[in-house]
N, C-alpha and C positions, 0 to 999 in steps of 0.2 A: 504493500499499499504505500502510496506516496505521501509526503509530507506537504503541508501547505507551504508554497513558496513564500508567503508573507510572514508568517508566525513560526514556521517550522514543526508546527504540531501534525501529529499523525492522527487521523479522524476515529473516533470512538465507534463501538457497535451501534448499529441503528436501532431505533425503536421497535422496528419489525423483529428484529433478530432477539431483541430482548424478550417480546411478547412471545414467540417461538419457544425460546428455552424455558421460559416459566409455565408454558402451556404442557410443554413435554414432563416437566417436574409435577404437575398437576395430574396428568395422565399416570405417571410413576407411582406417584402417592396413593392413586385409587386402585391401581392394578397390581400392584406388588407389595406382599407381605414378608417380611423376614422373621422367620421363627414365630409367625402368627401375629406380629406386631406391624401396625399399619403406621408408617412415619408420613408426617406432612411434608410439603414442597420446601420449607425451609431447611428441614434436617437433611432432606436429599440435596439441597443446593450445598450445605455444608460438607456433605460428603462428597459429592463431586469435586468441589473447590480443592478440599485435601487431597482427593484421589490424583487428580490431574493437574492441578497448579501448585501443590506442595502446601507445607506447613511449617511454623517455626514454634519452638517454645519459649515463652518469654516467661520473666520474673515480674511480678505486681509489685508495688511498693509495701504490700504487706507480707511479702515474701512468698505467697501462694504462686504456683506455676500454672500456665495455661498454655494450651495448644492454639494458636491461631492460624487458621489457613488464609493463604493469600487471596487478594482481593481480585474478583472478576470485573470489577468496574473499572480497573486501570488498564484493563486490555483494549488493544486497538483493534479494528477491524478483522485484520489477519487473524491476530492472535485469539480473538473471541471465535472466528470461524474454526479455527484448529481445535479449542476446546469444546465447541458446540459438536463437531464431527466425534471427538472422542466420547462424550456423553451419549450422543445418538448410538455409536456402535455399542457401547455398554448396555443401553437401555434395550436395543435390538437383541443383544446376547441373552437379555433374560426376558424376552417376548413381550416388550413395551415400545411403541411407536406410536406417533401421532397419525390420526385419520387424516389424511390431506384432502 
């Protein structure tokens, strides 16, 4: 994806791509149970980010440690398309897909 010649920014994903991603997560949350547990879209979102974008352990000021997954909001169009492709393949392997 090319950068803006004026500001140098790389375009972020489109609203359409974002809607498609969340629609797929909605279908996933409806159709796939793991050990008889049905997870919501936000849980699947966190799972997919950690699985395909990675995560880091951080220490909070109170000394507790947390795992924070990388943000999908910072992905440019090409990076988000790659992420979405991986999510779609994973979903397809689990018999989940969007009805076009």
